[in-house]
All heavy atoms as atom14 arrays in JSON, in Angstrom:
{
  "sequence": "MNFEAGIKFIMFLIFFGVTNYLMMLRRYENDIKKKKYLQQKKISRLYPKGSFIFSN",
  "atom14_mask": [
    [1, 1, 1, 1, 1, 1, 1, 1, 0, 0, 0, 0, 0, 0],
    [1, 1, 1, 1, 1, 1, 1, 1, 0, 0, 0, 0, 0, 0],
    [1, 1, 1, 1, 1, 1, 1, 1, 1, 1, 1, 0, 0, 0],
    [1, 1, 1, 1, 1, 1, 1, 1, 1, 0, 0, 0, 0, 0],
    [1, 1, 1, 1, 1, 0, 0, 0, 0, 0, 0, 0, 0, 0],
    [1, 1, 1, 1, 0, 0, 0, 0, 0, 0, 0, 0, 0, 0],
    [1, 1, 1, 1, 1, 1, 1, 1, 0, 0, 0, 0, 0, 0],
    [1, 1, 1, 1, 1, 1, 1, 1, 1, 0, 0, 0, 0, 0],
    [1, 1, 1, 1, 1, 1, 1, 1, 1, 1, 1, 0, 0, 0],
    [1, 1, 1, 1, 1, 1, 1, 1, 0, 0, 0, 0, 0, 0],
    [1, 1, 1, 1, 1, 1, 1, 1, 0, 0, 0, 0, 0, 0],
    [1, 1, 1, 1, 1, 1, 1, 1, 1, 1, 1, 0, 0, 0],
    [1, 1, 1, 1, 1, 1, 1, 1, 0, 0, 0, 0, 0, 0],
    [1, 1, 1, 1, 1, 1, 1, 1, 0, 0, 0, 0, 0, 0],
    [1, 1, 1, 1, 1, 1, 1, 1, 1, 1, 1, 0, 0, 0],
    [1, 1, 1, 1, 1, 1, 1, 1, 1, 1, 1, 0, 0, 0],
    [1, 1, 1, 1, 0, 0, 0, 0, 0, 0, 0, 0, 0, 0],
    [1, 1, 1, 1, 1, 1, 1, 0, 0, 0, 0, 0, 0, 0],
    [1, 1, 1, 1, 1, 1, 1, 0, 0, 0, 0, 0, 0, 0],
    [1, 1, 1, 1, 1, 1, 1, 1, 0, 0, 0, 0, 0, 0],
    [1, 1, 1, 1, 1, 1, 1, 1, 1, 1, 1, 1, 0, 0],
    [1, 1, 1, 1, 1, 1, 1, 1, 0, 0, 0, 0, 0, 0],
    [1, 1, 1, 1, 1, 1, 1, 1, 0, 0, 0, 0, 0, 0],
    [1, 1, 1, 1, 1, 1, 1, 1, 0, 0, 0, 0, 0, 0],
    [1, 1, 1, 1, 1, 1, 1, 1, 0, 0, 0, 0, 0, 0],
    [1, 1, 1, 1, 1, 1, 1, 1, 1, 1, 1, 0, 0, 0],
    [1, 1, 1, 1, 1, 1, 1, 1, 1, 1, 1, 0, 0, 0],
    [1, 1, 1, 1, 1, 1, 1, 1, 1, 1, 1, 1, 0, 0],
    [1, 1, 1, 1, 1, 1, 1, 1, 1, 0, 0, 0, 0, 0],
    [1, 1, 1, 1, 1, 1, 1, 1, 0, 0, 0, 0, 0, 0],
    [1, 1, 1, 1, 1, 1, 1, 1, 0, 0, 0, 0, 0, 0],
    [1, 1, 1, 1, 1, 1, 1, 1, 0, 0, 0, 0, 0, 0],
    [1, 1, 1, 1, 1, 1, 1, 1, 1, 0, 0, 0, 0, 0],
    [1, 1, 1, 1, 1, 1, 1, 1, 1, 0, 0, 0, 0, 0],
    [1, 1, 1, 1, 1, 1, 1, 1, 1, 0, 0, 0, 0, 0],
    [1, 1, 1, 1, 1, 1, 1, 1, 1, 0, 0, 0, 0, 0],
    [1, 1, 1, 1, 1, 1, 1, 1, 1, 1, 1, 1, 0, 0],
    [1, 1, 1, 1, 1, 1, 1, 1, 0, 0, 0, 0, 0, 0],
    [1, 1, 1, 1, 1, 1, 1, 1, 1, 0, 0, 0, 0, 0],
    [1, 1, 1, 1, 1, 1, 1, 1, 1, 0, 0, 0, 0, 0],
    [1, 1, 1, 1, 1, 1, 1, 1, 1, 0, 0, 0, 0, 0],
    [1, 1, 1, 1, 1, 1, 1, 1, 1, 0, 0, 0, 0, 0],
    [1, 1, 1, 1, 1, 1, 1, 1, 0, 0, 0, 0, 0, 0],
    [1, 1, 1, 1, 1, 1, 0, 0, 0, 0, 0, 0, 0, 0],
    [1, 1, 1, 1, 1, 1, 1, 1, 1, 1, 1, 0, 0, 0],
    [1, 1, 1, 1, 1, 1, 1, 1, 0, 0, 0, 0, 0, 0],
    [1, 1, 1, 1, 1, 1, 1, 1, 1, 1, 1, 1, 0, 0],
    [1, 1, 1, 1, 1, 1, 1, 0, 0, 0, 0, 0, 0, 0],
    [1, 1, 1, 1, 1, 1, 1, 1, 1, 0, 0, 0, 0, 0],
    [1, 1, 1, 1, 0, 0, 0, 0, 0, 0, 0, 0, 0, 0],
    [1, 1, 1, 1, 1, 1, 0, 0, 0, 0, 0, 0, 0, 0],
    [1, 1, 1, 1, 1, 1, 1, 1, 1, 1, 1, 0, 0, 0],
    [1, 1, 1, 1, 1, 1, 1, 1, 0, 0, 0, 0, 0, 0],
    [1, 1, 1, 1, 1, 1, 1, 1, 1, 1, 1, 0, 0, 0],
    [1, 1, 1, 1, 1, 1, 0, 0, 0, 0, 0, 0, 0, 0],
    [1, 1, 1, 1, 1, 1, 1, 1, 0, 0, 0, 0, 0, 0]
  ],
  "atom14_positions": [
    [[104.51, 138.39, 66.33], [104.51, 138.6, 67.77], [103.43, 137.74, 68.44], [103.7, 137.12, 69.45], [104.28, 140.09, 68.06], [104.43, 140.48, 69.5], [106.18, 140.53, 69.91], [106.1, 141.22, 71.52], [0.0, 0.0, 0.0], [0.0, 0.0, 0.0], [0.0, 0.0, 0.0], [0.0, 0.0, 0.0], [0.0, 0.0, 0.0], [0.0, 0.0, 0.0]],
    [[102.25, 137.72, 67.88], [101.18, 136.92, 68.48], [101.48, 135.43, 68.38], [101.13, 134.67, 69.28], [99.84, 137.22, 67.8], [99.32, 138.59, 68.21], [99.68, 139.09, 69.27], [98.49, 139.17, 67.36], [0.0, 0.0, 0.0], [0.0, 0.0, 0.0], [0.0, 0.0, 0.0], [0.0, 0.0, 0.0], [0.0, 0.0, 0.0], [0.0, 0.0, 0.0]],
    [[102.1, 135.01, 67.29], [102.46, 133.61, 67.13], [103.45, 133.18, 68.21], [103.3, 132.12, 68.82], [103.05, 133.38, 65.73], [103.39, 131.95, 65.46], [102.38, 131.02, 65.23], [104.7, 131.53, 65.45], [102.69, 129.69, 64.98], [105.02, 130.21, 65.21], [104.0, 129.29, 64.97], [0.0, 0.0, 0.0], [0.0, 0.0, 0.0], [0.0, 0.0, 0.0]],
    [[104.42, 134.02, 68.47], [105.42, 133.73, 69.5], [104.76, 133.66, 70.88], [105.07, 132.78, 71.68], [106.51, 134.8, 69.49], [107.65, 134.53, 70.47], [108.7, 135.61, 70.44], [108.72, 136.42, 69.49], [109.52, 135.64, 71.38], [0.0, 0.0, 0.0], [0.0, 0.0, 0.0], [0.0, 0.0, 0.0], [0.0, 0.0, 0.0], [0.0, 0.0, 0.0]],
    [[103.87, 134.59, 71.15], [103.16, 134.58, 72.43], [102.3, 133.32, 72.55], [102.19, 132.74, 73.64], [102.3, 135.83, 72.56], [0.0, 0.0, 0.0], [0.0, 0.0, 0.0], [0.0, 0.0, 0.0], [0.0, 0.0, 0.0], [0.0, 0.0, 0.0], [0.0, 0.0, 0.0], [0.0, 0.0, 0.0], [0.0, 0.0, 0.0], [0.0, 0.0, 0.0]],
    [[101.68, 132.91, 71.47], [100.87, 131.69, 71.48], [101.7, 130.46, 71.78], [101.29, 129.59, 72.55], [0.0, 0.0, 0.0], [0.0, 0.0, 0.0], [0.0, 0.0, 0.0], [0.0, 0.0, 0.0], [0.0, 0.0, 0.0], [0.0, 0.0, 0.0], [0.0, 0.0, 0.0], [0.0, 0.0, 0.0], [0.0, 0.0, 0.0], [0.0, 0.0, 0.0]],
    [[102.88, 130.39, 71.17], [103.79, 129.26, 71.43], [104.22, 129.25, 72.89], [104.24, 128.2, 73.54], [105.01, 129.33, 70.49], [104.59, 129.16, 69.03], [106.05, 128.28, 70.87], [103.99, 127.81, 68.71], [0.0, 0.0, 0.0], [0.0, 0.0, 0.0], [0.0, 0.0, 0.0], [0.0, 0.0, 0.0], [0.0, 0.0, 0.0], [0.0, 0.0, 0.0]],
    [[104.55, 130.42, 73.44], [104.95, 130.5, 74.85], [103.8, 130.07, 75.75], [104.01, 129.39, 76.76], [105.4, 131.92, 75.19], [106.75, 132.28, 74.65], [107.17, 133.67, 75.09], [108.53, 134.04, 74.52], [108.95, 135.39, 74.95], [0.0, 0.0, 0.0], [0.0, 0.0, 0.0], [0.0, 0.0, 0.0], [0.0, 0.0, 0.0], [0.0, 0.0, 0.0]],
    [[102.59, 130.48, 75.41], [101.43, 130.12, 76.22], [101.21, 128.61, 76.19], [100.94, 127.99, 77.23], [100.18, 130.85, 75.71], [98.95, 130.55, 76.49], [98.82, 130.98, 77.8], [97.91, 129.84, 75.91], [97.68, 130.7, 78.53], [96.77, 129.54, 76.64], [96.65, 129.99, 77.94], [0.0, 0.0, 0.0], [0.0, 0.0, 0.0], [0.0, 0.0, 0.0]],
    [[101.34, 128.0, 75.02], [101.19, 126.55, 74.91], [102.27, 125.84, 75.71], [102.0, 124.85, 76.4], [101.19, 126.12, 73.43], [99.91, 126.6, 72.75], [101.34, 124.6, 73.3], [99.89, 126.4, 71.25], [0.0, 0.0, 0.0], [0.0, 0.0, 0.0], [0.0, 0.0, 0.0], [0.0, 0.0, 0.0], [0.0, 0.0, 0.0], [0.0, 0.0, 0.0]],
    [[103.49, 126.33, 75.66], [104.58, 125.73, 76.43], [104.29, 125.85, 77.93], [104.54, 124.91, 78.7], [105.92, 126.39, 76.09], [106.38, 126.11, 74.66], [106.6, 124.37, 74.3], [108.04, 124.04, 75.26], [0.0, 0.0, 0.0], [0.0, 0.0, 0.0], [0.0, 0.0, 0.0], [0.0, 0.0, 0.0], [0.0, 0.0, 0.0], [0.0, 0.0, 0.0]],
    [[103.76, 127.01, 78.34], [103.41, 127.2, 79.75], [102.33, 126.21, 80.17], [102.41, 125.6, 81.24], [102.93, 128.64, 79.99], [102.31, 128.84, 81.34], [103.1, 128.91, 82.47], [100.94, 128.93, 81.48], [102.53, 129.08, 83.72], [100.36, 129.11, 82.72], [101.15, 129.18, 83.84], [0.0, 0.0, 0.0], [0.0, 0.0, 0.0], [0.0, 0.0, 0.0]],
    [[101.31, 126.02, 79.32], [100.24, 125.08, 79.65], [100.77, 123.65, 79.77], [100.38, 122.9, 80.67], [99.13, 125.14, 78.6], [98.25, 126.38, 78.62], [97.24, 126.3, 77.49], [97.55, 126.53, 79.95], [0.0, 0.0, 0.0], [0.0, 0.0, 0.0], [0.0, 0.0, 0.0], [0.0, 0.0, 0.0], [0.0, 0.0, 0.0], [0.0, 0.0, 0.0]],
    [[101.67, 123.27, 78.88], [102.26, 121.93, 78.94], [103.08, 121.77, 80.21], [102.95, 120.77, 80.93], [103.12, 121.66, 77.68], [102.21, 121.54, 76.46], [103.97, 120.4, 77.86], [102.94, 121.47, 75.14], [0.0, 0.0, 0.0], [0.0, 0.0, 0.0], [0.0, 0.0, 0.0], [0.0, 0.0, 0.0], [0.0, 0.0, 0.0], [0.0, 0.0, 0.0]],
    [[103.9, 122.76, 80.53], [104.72, 122.71, 81.74], [103.84, 122.64, 82.98], [104.06, 121.83, 83.89], [105.64, 123.94, 81.81], [106.44, 124.03, 83.08], [107.51, 123.18, 83.29], [106.1, 124.95, 84.06], [108.24, 123.25, 84.46], [106.82, 125.02, 85.24], [107.9, 124.17, 85.44], [0.0, 0.0, 0.0], [0.0, 0.0, 0.0], [0.0, 0.0, 0.0]],
    [[102.81, 123.48, 83.03], [101.89, 123.5, 84.17], [101.16, 122.16, 84.3], [101.0, 121.63, 85.4], [100.87, 124.64, 84.01], [99.94, 124.78, 85.16], [100.37, 125.34, 86.35], [98.63, 124.35, 85.06], [99.51, 125.47, 87.42], [97.76, 124.46, 86.12], [98.2, 125.03, 87.3], [0.0, 0.0, 0.0], [0.0, 0.0, 0.0], [0.0, 0.0, 0.0]],
    [[100.73, 121.59, 83.19], [100.04, 120.31, 83.21], [100.93, 119.18, 83.69], [100.49, 118.34, 84.48], [0.0, 0.0, 0.0], [0.0, 0.0, 0.0], [0.0, 0.0, 0.0], [0.0, 0.0, 0.0], [0.0, 0.0, 0.0], [0.0, 0.0, 0.0], [0.0, 0.0, 0.0], [0.0, 0.0, 0.0], [0.0, 0.0, 0.0], [0.0, 0.0, 0.0]],
    [[102.16, 119.16, 83.25], [103.09, 118.1, 83.67], [103.38, 118.2, 85.16], [103.36, 117.18, 85.87], [104.39, 118.16, 82.85], [105.47, 117.27, 83.45], [104.11, 117.75, 81.41], [0.0, 0.0, 0.0], [0.0, 0.0, 0.0], [0.0, 0.0, 0.0], [0.0, 0.0, 0.0], [0.0, 0.0, 0.0], [0.0, 0.0, 0.0], [0.0, 0.0, 0.0]],
    [[103.64, 119.4, 85.65], [103.91, 119.55, 87.09], [102.68, 119.18, 87.92], [102.8, 118.53, 88.96], [104.38, 120.97, 87.44], [103.41, 121.92, 86.96], [105.73, 121.27, 86.83], [0.0, 0.0, 0.0], [0.0, 0.0, 0.0], [0.0, 0.0, 0.0], [0.0, 0.0, 0.0], [0.0, 0.0, 0.0], [0.0, 0.0, 0.0], [0.0, 0.0, 0.0]],
    [[101.51, 119.59, 87.46], [100.27, 119.25, 88.17], [100.08, 117.73, 88.2], [99.72, 117.16, 89.23], [99.08, 119.94, 87.51], [97.83, 119.82, 88.33], [97.89, 119.66, 89.53], [96.69, 119.89, 87.66], [0.0, 0.0, 0.0], [0.0, 0.0, 0.0], [0.0, 0.0, 0.0], [0.0, 0.0, 0.0], [0.0, 0.0, 0.0], [0.0, 0.0, 0.0]],
    [[100.32, 117.07, 87.08], [100.18, 115.62, 87.01], [101.15, 114.93, 87.98], [100.77, 114.0, 88.69], [100.43, 115.13, 85.58], [100.47, 113.63, 85.45], [99.31, 112.88, 85.49], [101.69, 112.97, 85.34], [99.34, 111.51, 85.39], [101.73, 111.59, 85.24], [100.56, 110.87, 85.26], [100.6, 109.5, 85.18], [0.0, 0.0, 0.0], [0.0, 0.0, 0.0]],
    [[102.39, 115.39, 88.01], [103.37, 114.77, 88.9], [103.0, 114.95, 90.37], [103.17, 114.04, 91.18], [104.76, 115.33, 88.61], [105.36, 114.94, 87.26], [106.68, 115.66, 87.03], [105.53, 113.43, 87.16], [0.0, 0.0, 0.0], [0.0, 0.0, 0.0], [0.0, 0.0, 0.0], [0.0, 0.0, 0.0], [0.0, 0.0, 0.0], [0.0, 0.0, 0.0]],
    [[102.49, 116.14, 90.71], [102.08, 116.38, 92.1], [100.89, 115.49, 92.46], [100.84, 114.93, 93.56], [101.73, 117.85, 92.31], [102.94, 118.76, 92.29], [102.69, 120.51, 92.63], [100.99, 120.81, 92.48], [0.0, 0.0, 0.0], [0.0, 0.0, 0.0], [0.0, 0.0, 0.0], [0.0, 0.0, 0.0], [0.0, 0.0, 0.0], [0.0, 0.0, 0.0]],
    [[99.94, 115.34, 91.56], [98.78, 114.49, 91.83], [99.2, 113.03, 91.93], [98.68, 112.29, 92.78], [97.73, 114.66, 90.73], [97.01, 115.97, 90.79], [95.86, 116.23, 89.44], [94.8, 114.83, 89.58], [0.0, 0.0, 0.0], [0.0, 0.0, 0.0], [0.0, 0.0, 0.0], [0.0, 0.0, 0.0], [0.0, 0.0, 0.0], [0.0, 0.0, 0.0]],
    [[100.15, 112.59, 91.11], [100.65, 111.22, 91.16], [101.32, 110.94, 92.5], [101.09, 109.9, 93.12], [101.62, 110.98, 90.02], [102.16, 109.57, 89.86], [101.03, 108.59, 89.55], [103.2, 109.53, 88.76], [0.0, 0.0, 0.0], [0.0, 0.0, 0.0], [0.0, 0.0, 0.0], [0.0, 0.0, 0.0], [0.0, 0.0, 0.0], [0.0, 0.0, 0.0]],
    [[102.13, 111.88, 92.98], [102.8, 111.72, 94.26], [101.78, 111.64, 95.4], [101.89, 110.81, 96.3], [103.77, 112.87, 94.5], [104.51, 112.74, 95.83], [105.55, 113.78, 95.99], [106.68, 113.45, 95.12], [107.75, 114.2, 94.96], [107.85, 115.33, 95.6], [108.72, 113.82, 94.16], [0.0, 0.0, 0.0], [0.0, 0.0, 0.0], [0.0, 0.0, 0.0]],
    [[100.77, 112.5, 95.33], [99.73, 112.48, 96.37], [98.97, 111.16, 96.33], [98.65, 110.59, 97.38], [98.78, 113.65, 96.17], [97.71, 113.72, 97.21], [96.85, 114.94, 97.06], [95.79, 114.91, 98.06], [94.88, 115.84, 98.19], [94.89, 116.88, 97.4], [93.96, 115.74, 99.11], [0.0, 0.0, 0.0], [0.0, 0.0, 0.0], [0.0, 0.0, 0.0]],
    [[98.66, 110.67, 95.15], [97.95, 109.4, 95.01], [98.77, 108.27, 95.61], [98.23, 107.42, 96.33], [97.65, 109.14, 93.54], [97.07, 107.78, 93.26], [95.75, 107.51, 93.57], [97.85, 106.78, 92.69], [95.2, 106.26, 93.31], [97.3, 105.53, 92.42], [95.99, 105.29, 92.74], [95.46, 104.04, 92.49], [0.0, 0.0, 0.0], [0.0, 0.0, 0.0]],
    [[100.06, 108.23, 95.33], [100.92, 107.19, 95.88], [100.98, 107.27, 97.4], [100.95, 106.24, 98.08], [102.32, 107.29, 95.28], [102.37, 106.89, 93.82], [103.73, 107.14, 93.17], [104.56, 107.83, 93.79], [103.94, 106.64, 92.06], [0.0, 0.0, 0.0], [0.0, 0.0, 0.0], [0.0, 0.0, 0.0], [0.0, 0.0, 0.0], [0.0, 0.0, 0.0]],
    [[101.05, 108.48, 97.95], [101.06, 108.64, 99.4], [99.74, 108.19, 100.01], [99.73, 107.57, 101.08], [101.34, 110.09, 99.79], [102.79, 110.47, 99.56], [103.66, 109.61, 99.48], [103.06, 111.76, 99.46], [0.0, 0.0, 0.0], [0.0, 0.0, 0.0], [0.0, 0.0, 0.0], [0.0, 0.0, 0.0], [0.0, 0.0, 0.0], [0.0, 0.0, 0.0]],
    [[98.63, 108.49, 99.35], [97.32, 108.05, 99.85], [97.23, 106.53, 99.85], [96.68, 105.93, 100.78], [96.2, 108.65, 99.01], [96.0, 110.13, 99.25], [96.56, 110.66, 100.25], [95.29, 110.77, 98.45], [0.0, 0.0, 0.0], [0.0, 0.0, 0.0], [0.0, 0.0, 0.0], [0.0, 0.0, 0.0], [0.0, 0.0, 0.0], [0.0, 0.0, 0.0]],
    [[97.77, 105.89, 98.82], [97.75, 104.42, 98.76], [98.57, 103.85, 99.92], [98.15, 102.88, 100.57], [98.3, 103.92, 97.4], [97.35, 104.31, 96.27], [98.54, 102.42, 97.41], [96.0, 103.63, 96.33], [0.0, 0.0, 0.0], [0.0, 0.0, 0.0], [0.0, 0.0, 0.0], [0.0, 0.0, 0.0], [0.0, 0.0, 0.0], [0.0, 0.0, 0.0]],
    [[99.73, 104.44, 100.21], [100.55, 103.96, 101.32], [99.82, 104.12, 102.64], [99.86, 103.22, 103.5], [101.88, 104.72, 101.36], [102.84, 104.35, 100.26], [104.11, 105.18, 100.36], [105.02, 104.93, 99.18], [106.22, 105.79, 99.22], [0.0, 0.0, 0.0], [0.0, 0.0, 0.0], [0.0, 0.0, 0.0], [0.0, 0.0, 0.0], [0.0, 0.0, 0.0]],
    [[99.14, 105.26, 102.83], [98.41, 105.49, 104.08], [97.27, 104.49, 104.23], [97.05, 103.95, 105.32], [97.84, 106.91, 104.1], [98.88, 107.97, 104.35], [98.25, 109.35, 104.33], [99.3, 110.44, 104.42], [98.71, 111.78, 104.34], [0.0, 0.0, 0.0], [0.0, 0.0, 0.0], [0.0, 0.0, 0.0], [0.0, 0.0, 0.0], [0.0, 0.0, 0.0]],
    [[96.53, 104.23, 103.13], [95.43, 103.28, 103.19], [95.94, 101.88, 103.52], [95.33, 101.15, 104.31], [94.66, 103.26, 101.87], [93.79, 104.48, 101.67], [93.05, 104.4, 100.35], [92.25, 105.67, 100.09], [91.58, 105.64, 98.79], [0.0, 0.0, 0.0], [0.0, 0.0, 0.0], [0.0, 0.0, 0.0], [0.0, 0.0, 0.0], [0.0, 0.0, 0.0]],
    [[97.06, 101.51, 102.94], [97.64, 100.18, 103.2], [98.06, 100.07, 104.66], [97.8, 99.06, 105.32], [98.82, 99.95, 102.27], [99.4, 98.56, 102.35], [100.5, 98.38, 101.33], [101.09, 96.98, 101.4], [102.18, 96.79, 100.46], [0.0, 0.0, 0.0], [0.0, 0.0, 0.0], [0.0, 0.0, 0.0], [0.0, 0.0, 0.0], [0.0, 0.0, 0.0]],
    [[98.68, 101.12, 105.19], [99.11, 101.12, 106.59], [97.91, 101.03, 107.52], [97.91, 100.25, 108.47], [99.93, 102.38, 106.88], [100.24, 102.55, 108.34], [101.21, 101.77, 108.96], [99.57, 103.49, 109.12], [101.49, 101.91, 110.3], [99.85, 103.65, 110.46], [100.8, 102.87, 111.05], [101.08, 103.0, 112.38], [0.0, 0.0, 0.0], [0.0, 0.0, 0.0]],
    [[96.86, 101.82, 107.24], [95.67, 101.79, 108.09], [94.98, 100.42, 108.02], [94.48, 99.93, 109.04], [94.7, 102.9, 107.68], [95.14, 104.32, 108.02], [94.16, 105.33, 107.45], [95.28, 104.49, 109.52], [0.0, 0.0, 0.0], [0.0, 0.0, 0.0], [0.0, 0.0, 0.0], [0.0, 0.0, 0.0], [0.0, 0.0, 0.0], [0.0, 0.0, 0.0]],
    [[94.97, 99.81, 106.84], [94.36, 98.49, 106.7], [95.13, 97.46, 107.54], [94.53, 96.65, 108.24], [94.34, 98.07, 105.24], [93.6, 96.78, 105.0], [93.58, 96.41, 103.52], [94.41, 96.88, 102.75], [92.65, 95.59, 103.12], [0.0, 0.0, 0.0], [0.0, 0.0, 0.0], [0.0, 0.0, 0.0], [0.0, 0.0, 0.0], [0.0, 0.0, 0.0]],
    [[96.46, 97.5, 107.49], [97.26, 96.58, 108.28], [97.05, 96.83, 109.78], [96.99, 95.88, 110.57], [98.73, 96.73, 107.94], [99.1, 96.18, 106.58], [100.55, 96.42, 106.22], [101.25, 97.19, 106.88], [101.01, 95.78, 105.16], [0.0, 0.0, 0.0], [0.0, 0.0, 0.0], [0.0, 0.0, 0.0], [0.0, 0.0, 0.0], [0.0, 0.0, 0.0]],
    [[96.91, 98.09, 110.16], [96.69, 98.43, 111.57], [95.34, 97.9, 112.04], [95.23, 97.34, 113.13], [96.76, 99.94, 111.75], [96.85, 100.39, 113.16], [97.13, 101.87, 113.24], [97.28, 102.3, 114.68], [97.57, 103.72, 114.78], [0.0, 0.0, 0.0], [0.0, 0.0, 0.0], [0.0, 0.0, 0.0], [0.0, 0.0, 0.0], [0.0, 0.0, 0.0]],
    [[94.3, 98.04, 111.2], [92.97, 97.53, 111.56], [92.98, 96.01, 111.67], [92.38, 95.43, 112.58], [91.93, 97.97, 110.53], [91.58, 99.43, 110.61], [90.56, 99.81, 109.55], [90.25, 101.28, 109.59], [89.3, 101.66, 108.53], [0.0, 0.0, 0.0], [0.0, 0.0, 0.0], [0.0, 0.0, 0.0], [0.0, 0.0, 0.0], [0.0, 0.0, 0.0]],
    [[93.68, 95.35, 110.75], [93.76, 93.88, 110.79], [94.53, 93.43, 112.03], [94.15, 92.45, 112.69], [94.41, 93.34, 109.5], [93.46, 93.55, 108.32], [94.76, 91.87, 109.63], [94.07, 93.23, 106.98], [0.0, 0.0, 0.0], [0.0, 0.0, 0.0], [0.0, 0.0, 0.0], [0.0, 0.0, 0.0], [0.0, 0.0, 0.0], [0.0, 0.0, 0.0]],
    [[95.58, 94.14, 112.39], [96.38, 93.74, 113.54], [95.6, 93.89, 114.84], [95.87, 93.19, 115.81], [97.67, 94.56, 113.62], [97.38, 95.91, 113.94], [0.0, 0.0, 0.0], [0.0, 0.0, 0.0], [0.0, 0.0, 0.0], [0.0, 0.0, 0.0], [0.0, 0.0, 0.0], [0.0, 0.0, 0.0], [0.0, 0.0, 0.0], [0.0, 0.0, 0.0]],
    [[94.6, 94.78, 114.88], [93.77, 94.92, 116.08], [92.83, 93.73, 116.26], [92.37, 93.48, 117.37], [92.95, 96.21, 116.02], [93.76, 97.42, 116.46], [92.86, 98.6, 116.65], [93.11, 99.53, 115.54], [92.22, 100.33, 115.0], [90.99, 100.35, 115.45], [92.54, 101.12, 114.01], [0.0, 0.0, 0.0], [0.0, 0.0, 0.0], [0.0, 0.0, 0.0]],
    [[92.54, 93.01, 115.18], [91.63, 91.87, 115.29], [92.28, 90.7, 116.03], [91.59, 89.9, 116.65], [91.21, 91.4, 113.89], [90.36, 92.37, 113.08], [90.15, 91.82, 111.67], [89.03, 92.59, 113.76], [0.0, 0.0, 0.0], [0.0, 0.0, 0.0], [0.0, 0.0, 0.0], [0.0, 0.0, 0.0], [0.0, 0.0, 0.0], [0.0, 0.0, 0.0]],
    [[93.59, 90.6, 115.94], [94.3, 89.48, 116.54], [95.17, 89.99, 117.67], [96.01, 90.86, 117.49], [95.17, 88.77, 115.49], [94.36, 88.34, 114.29], [94.4, 89.05, 113.1], [93.55, 87.22, 114.36], [93.65, 88.65, 112.01], [92.8, 86.82, 113.28], [92.85, 87.53, 112.1], [92.1, 87.14, 111.04], [0.0, 0.0, 0.0], [0.0, 0.0, 0.0]],
    [[95.01, 89.42, 118.88], [95.83, 89.88, 120.01], [97.3, 89.49, 119.82], [97.63, 88.57, 119.06], [95.22, 89.15, 121.21], [94.49, 88.0, 120.64], [94.06, 88.4, 119.26], [0.0, 0.0, 0.0], [0.0, 0.0, 0.0], [0.0, 0.0, 0.0], [0.0, 0.0, 0.0], [0.0, 0.0, 0.0], [0.0, 0.0, 0.0], [0.0, 0.0, 0.0]],
    [[98.15, 90.19, 120.53], [99.59, 89.9, 120.43], [99.88, 88.51, 120.97], [99.29, 88.06, 121.94], [100.4, 90.91, 121.23], [100.41, 92.29, 120.63], [101.28, 93.23, 121.44], [101.3, 94.6, 120.8], [102.08, 95.57, 121.57], [0.0, 0.0, 0.0], [0.0, 0.0, 0.0], [0.0, 0.0, 0.0], [0.0, 0.0, 0.0], [0.0, 0.0, 0.0]],
    [[100.8, 87.84, 120.29], [101.19, 86.51, 120.73], [100.35, 85.38, 120.17], [100.63, 84.22, 120.41], [0.0, 0.0, 0.0], [0.0, 0.0, 0.0], [0.0, 0.0, 0.0], [0.0, 0.0, 0.0], [0.0, 0.0, 0.0], [0.0, 0.0, 0.0], [0.0, 0.0, 0.0], [0.0, 0.0, 0.0], [0.0, 0.0, 0.0], [0.0, 0.0, 0.0]],
    [[99.3, 85.73, 119.41], [98.49, 84.66, 118.82], [98.97, 84.43, 117.4], [99.39, 85.33, 116.7], [97.01, 85.04, 118.83], [96.79, 86.15, 118.0], [0.0, 0.0, 0.0], [0.0, 0.0, 0.0], [0.0, 0.0, 0.0], [0.0, 0.0, 0.0], [0.0, 0.0, 0.0], [0.0, 0.0, 0.0], [0.0, 0.0, 0.0], [0.0, 0.0, 0.0]],
    [[98.91, 83.17, 116.99], [99.34, 82.82, 115.66], [98.18, 82.17, 114.91], [97.36, 81.47, 115.52], [100.53, 81.86, 115.69], [101.76, 82.48, 116.29], [102.06, 82.28, 117.64], [102.59, 83.28, 115.53], [103.18, 82.85, 118.18], [103.71, 83.85, 116.06], [104.0, 83.65, 117.4], [0.0, 0.0, 0.0], [0.0, 0.0, 0.0], [0.0, 0.0, 0.0]],
    [[98.13, 82.39, 113.63], [97.09, 81.78, 112.81], [97.74, 80.67, 112.0], [98.7, 80.91, 111.26], [96.46, 82.82, 111.87], [95.82, 83.93, 112.68], [95.44, 82.17, 110.97], [95.33, 85.07, 111.85], [0.0, 0.0, 0.0], [0.0, 0.0, 0.0], [0.0, 0.0, 0.0], [0.0, 0.0, 0.0], [0.0, 0.0, 0.0], [0.0, 0.0, 0.0]],
    [[97.22, 79.46, 112.16], [97.75, 78.33, 111.4], [96.76, 77.99, 110.3], [95.58, 77.82, 110.55], [97.96, 77.13, 112.32], [98.99, 77.36, 113.38], [98.63, 77.68, 114.67], [100.33, 77.31, 113.06], [99.57, 77.91, 115.65], [101.29, 77.54, 114.03], [100.9, 77.84, 115.32], [0.0, 0.0, 0.0], [0.0, 0.0, 0.0], [0.0, 0.0, 0.0]],
    [[97.25, 77.88, 109.09], [96.38, 77.46, 107.99], [96.9, 76.14, 107.45], [98.1, 75.9, 107.38], [96.36, 78.53, 106.89], [97.65, 78.7, 106.37], [0.0, 0.0, 0.0], [0.0, 0.0, 0.0], [0.0, 0.0, 0.0], [0.0, 0.0, 0.0], [0.0, 0.0, 0.0], [0.0, 0.0, 0.0], [0.0, 0.0, 0.0], [0.0, 0.0, 0.0]],
    [[95.99, 75.31, 107.04], [96.37, 74.0, 106.5], [96.48, 74.05, 105.01], [95.84, 74.57, 104.28], [95.36, 72.93, 106.92], [95.4, 72.72, 108.42], [96.45, 72.94, 109.01], [94.3, 72.31, 109.0], [0.0, 0.0, 0.0], [0.0, 0.0, 0.0], [0.0, 0.0, 0.0], [0.0, 0.0, 0.0], [0.0, 0.0, 0.0], [0.0, 0.0, 0.0]]
  ]
}
C-alpha cells in the first residue's frame, strides 16, 4: 500500500513539475515579446515620422 502511494506521489510531482515548467515557459516567452515591443516603441520615438535613415 505504501509503495503504491509513493508511486502516485512521484507521478503527481512529475505532473506538477511539467505543468509548472510549461506555464513558466509561456510566461517567459510573453515577457520576451513585451520587451521586444517596448524596445521597438522606444526606438521609434527617437526618430520622427517621415524621416529615413540612410546607411552607406
